[in-house]
N, C-alpha and C positions, 0 to 999 in steps of 0.2 A: 400107151404112155402119153397120148395126146390129151387124155383127160387129167393126167397128173398136173398138179399145180406147178407152175414155173419155179424153178430153183435157180437162184442167182449163181453165177460162175464163182463168185467168192466163197459162197457156202460150200459148193461142190468141191472146190479145191481144198477147202479146209477139211472136208470129210475124207477125201482120198488121201490126204497126207497123214492121217492118224493110223495107229495100229489097231488091230481088232478089238482090243480092250478099251479103246477110247470111247467116250460117251457118244451117244447117238446125236443126230442133228437136231432132234426135237428137244433135246435137253440143252440147257444153257451152258455154254462153254466159258469157263473162267478165263479171263484175259489178264495178262501180266500188267500191273500198273506201270504206266509210263513215268519216266523220270521227269521231275520238274525242271524246267529250263533254269540254267544258272542265272542269277540276277546280274544285270548289267552293272558296270562300274558306275558309281554315283557321279553325277555331274558336279561341277564346281558350284553350281547354284541348285541345291536340292529342293528348293521350294519354288522352282519354276522360273524366277527372274528377280531382278532387283526391285520390281514394283510389288512383288507378292509379300504380304505381311508375314513377319516371323511369328511362329506359334508362341502362345503364352508359356512362360517358364524357361524359355531359351535364354533370356537375359540373366536369370538367376544362375543358370548353369555356367554361363560365361563369367559371371562375377565370382562364382565359387572357384573357377579355374585360375583366377588371377592370384598371384602369390601375396600372402599377407605380410605386413610389416614385421620385421624381426624385433621381438620384445627386448632382446639384449641391447638394442640401440636406444631404448627409452632413457631419457635423462631424469635423474633424481637429484633433488637439491639436498645437500648435506652441509653441515657446519664444520669448517676446518680452521682452527686457531681463531674462533670467534667470527669468521667470515663465511657467508653462504657461497657454496661452490656447487656447480652442476656437474654430476658425474654419471656416466652411462651405467646401466644396470649390470652390464658385463664386467666393468671395472670393479663395481661394488662386490660382485660375487667372487671375482678373482682376489680382491683384497681380503674379503672375509675368509676365503679358503686359505690364503696365505697366513692370515692371523691365527686361524685355527691350527694350522700346521706348526706355527711358531709356539703357540700356547701348549700344544701337545708335547713338543720337544722340550720346552721349559719344564713342563710337569714331569716328564721322564727324567730330565737332568736333576730336578729337585729330589725325586724319589731315589734316583741312583746315589745322589750325594748322601741322603739320609741313611740309605742302606750301608754305604761305605763308612759313614761316621759311627753307625751302630756297631758294625763289625770291629772298627778300630777301638771303640770304647770297650767292647766285650774282650778283645784281645789284650787291651791294656789291663783290665781287671784280672784276667787269667794270669798274665805275666806277673802282676803284683803278688798274687797268691803263690805262684811257682817260685818267685824270688824269696818269699818268706820261708818256704820249705827248704829251698836250697841253702839259704843262710843257716838254718837250723842244722842241716846235715854237715855243713862246713864246720860249724862250731863243734859238733860231736867228733868229727874226724880230726880236728885239731888236737883233741885230748889224746888221740891214739898216735898221731904223727909226732907229737912232742911229749913223750912220756918222761916222767921224772925217774929216770933209771941211771944207775952207775954202771955204764957199759963196761968199763974196765974190770970192775969187780965181778960183774955177771959173766964176762968172758972167762975170767980166771976160775970162778967157782962152778959155773955151769955152762960149758961150751955148747952143748946141744941146745939148751934153753936160750942161749945167746943167739944162735943161728935162727931158731924159730921166731924169737922176738924181732930180730932184724927183718925177717921176711914179712912178719905182720905189719911192721911199721912201713916197709916199702910198699906193700899192697894198699895200706891206708893212704899213703902219699899219692899213689896213682889215682885212687878214687877221689881224693880231695882235689887233685889237679883237674880231673874231669868236671867235678862240681864247680870249681872256680871258673873254668872255661864256659860252662853253661850260664853261670851268673853273669859273666861278661857279655855273652851273646844276648841275654835277656835285657841287660841294661842298655845295650846299643839299640835293641829293638824298641825299648821304651822311649829312649831319647828320640828316635826317628818318629815314633807316633806323636810325641809331644811337639816336635818340630812341624809335622804335618798339620796338627790341630792348630798350632799357633799361626801357621801360614793361612789356613782357611779363615781363622778369626780376623787376621789383619786384612784379608781380602774383603771380608764382610764389612769391616769397619771403614775401609776405604770407599766402598760403594755407598755406605750410609752417609759418610762425610760428603761425597760428591753429590749425593741427592739433595743435601741441605746447602752445599756450596758448590754450584756448578763450575765455578772458576778453577776448582782443583783438577778438572778434566782438561783444561787448556794448558798445554806445555809452556806457553808464554806467561800466563798469569799465575800459575801454581808456584813458581819460585818466589815471586814477589809476595804472594800471600803467606808462604812459609816464613819469609823474612819478617813479616809483621808478627807472626806467631812467636818467632824467636825474640824479637824486641820486647813484646809484651811479657813473655815469660822471664826475660832478663830483668825487666823492671820490677817484677814481683819476686826476684831472687832465685829463679830456676836457671840451671846451667844447660848448655847444649846437650850434654850427656843425659841429664834427667829428662829433657824434652824428647830426646830420641827414644827413651823407654816408654813414652806415653803411647798406648795402643787404643784406648777408648776414644772414639770419635767425639763423644760428648765433652771430653776435656778440651779438645781442639775447638769446639764450638764456643766454649767459655772463653778461650784465648782470643777467638775472633771478636767476640763482643767486647772483651777488654781492650783489644787493639783499636776497635772503633771508638770506644769511649775515650781512650788516650788521644786519638787524633782529634776528636771533638773538643776536648779540653784544651789542647794545644792551639787549635784554631781560634777558640774564644779568647785565650790569653794573648795571642798575637794580635787579634783584632782590638783588644782593650789597650794594648801598648802602642798602637799606631795612632799618631796625632791626626785629628780631623780638622781640616781647614774650614773655618767658618766664613761664610760670605755675607756681606752686608746687604740686606734687602731693603730697598727704598721704594716708597710708593710714587707713582707718577705725579700726583698732585703736590708732593713735597720734594720736588727736584731741587729747589733753591730755598731752603728754610732760612738761611742767614739773611738773605736779601729781603724776604717778606717780613721778617722780624724787625729789621731796621726801618723799613717803610712804616710799619705800624707804630714804632716809637716816635718817628718824626711827625706823624699825623697827630699823635697824642700831645706832642709838645706845642704845636701850633694851636690846637684847640685850648690848651691850658693858658697860653699867653693871651689869647683873645678873651678868655673868661676872667682872668685875674688882673691883667694889666701890670703885673709886677715886673720890675726891671730884670730880675734873674730869668723869669719866664720868657721875656722878650729877647734877652740875650741868647737863650737856648734856641729860639727860632732863627736867629741870625746864623747860628752854626748849621742849622738845617738848610737854610738858603745857600750857604757857602758850598755845600755839597753839590 
């Protein structure tokens, strides 16, 4: 054994600890890979220190991490009533959404109204046709309920026929009563349909008038404006009752123009009848026209006396000197 090569104690212990089927010492023994050590917690300064330069691209990462400006806060210039106003994009979107909602509701309301009006018109036409048929039936039943029969003679000559005829008339009267009640119901329904249609028409005409004359929406100005309509209508011979029956807004617009014209004519007439006080305008150089004229005449008299030497001219100069 002295000639055997020296075997380390570690290898020997490894061989002795294996079972018989374990690989021989000459063969390489696979070893279990060791676990990698857990990385230490990063320091506050991962790049060594404050003097160590930051790697390229780090600035871009930090810049990308910063929150961007909210686009809803951007101001957009819009024109409101002819004046530029700055409004945030958020308000614009909110207003636009609200307007869209209002437009959709208006569209739905218009469609609903058109549908109701179409149904009302169809019902009105159907009622008119039903009314015509019911009136025809009523006319036919009237000939049965009011026969030209001598009931006394019929009863005396044909008692059984008298009874049958009376039953026939009574049955016709019952049917006629039912027909007349249906006619009354249809007439009431027609009257309600007409009232509803007239109410919608008046509402439309009121809106159209207010669109042309916004004063009609003001509860303080509307009575005054209606008073002007009444005065203008009375001037042209219309009564209050006739004016109350006017439903077309165009007629009221004509009355409004007539009232304005009447007011303009009255103003011009009053202005023409008012006396205008005339003021005398004097020029500054002509403040004393009478004095200047007298001096000019006196100067002319002296010059004439010196030139002619006549007694009357000299006497005139004496009057000048006496002044």
